[in-house]
N, C-alpha and C positions, 0 to 999 in steps of 0.2 A: 476534490470536490469539498468545498467549505460549507459549513453550516453557521448561519448568523442568527443571533438572538436580538430582535430589534425592540421588543417591548420589555420594559422592566418587569421582572418576576420577583416576587418575594418568595425565597426558598422555604420549603417546608423543613421542619426539623430533621425528618428522615432523609431528605435530600443533601444535607450538609455533610461533607466529607472532609477528613483531615488528611494532610500530607505527612506521610511517615518520615522518619529520619533519613531514609535513603531516597527521598524525593518522589515517592510513589504515591498514587491516589487511586482509589477504586471507583470506576465508573459503573453506575448502577446498571444491573442487567437489562431492564427495559430499554434504557438509552443506548447500550451497546447493540441490542438486537435491532433497534429502530433505525440505526445508522450504519449497521454492517460492521461493526468493530469487533472482530474476532481475534483470538490468540494469533500472534504473528503479523497482525495488520500493522503497517507503518503509518505513523502520524507526524505531522509537523506542527510546531507551536509558532504562532505568528502574533506579533505585537502590533495592535493598531489602537493608538491613543492610550487609553487607560484599560483597554480590554485585552485579554489573552484568548486567542482563538485556536482551536484544535482543528487541524485540517487533516482529512484523510488522504494518505499518500497515494500517488498515481501508480497503478499497476503497470509494471513494465515487463516486456518479454525478455526472459533471462537469455535467450539466443540472439537478441536484437543486434548486439555488438559483433557477432560473429558473421552476420549475413553479408555475403559479398566478399569474404575473406579470401576464399579460393577462387581465383580467376580461371574458370574453365572455359574452354572454347567449344565443349560439347554440352549437351544436356546431362543432368545428373543420372537419368536412368540409362543413357547410353554408356556413360563411364562405368557404372555398376555392371551392366551387361558385359563390357569388355573386360572387367576385372574377373567376373565369374568365369568367362570363357578361357581366359589365360591361366587360371589357377588349376593345378592338377587334380 
């Protein structure tokens, strides 16, 4: 999800942030809360013309790449039932 700023806004002194030596910048808390930017949120930086846009990363299911990995001829509940019956 991308957020674009279309009108020119004159920043207030308290909105100005500096980039640290390590390339970090603090996003003000009201902005983080408004856009759901919490610790661990992945973001992407996109250049468009003379603008730098921060896009919130897409949430992906961590198990998505494993779906369909095991090719079973039976339903999962049948396989589990058979395994439970065969164990001592």
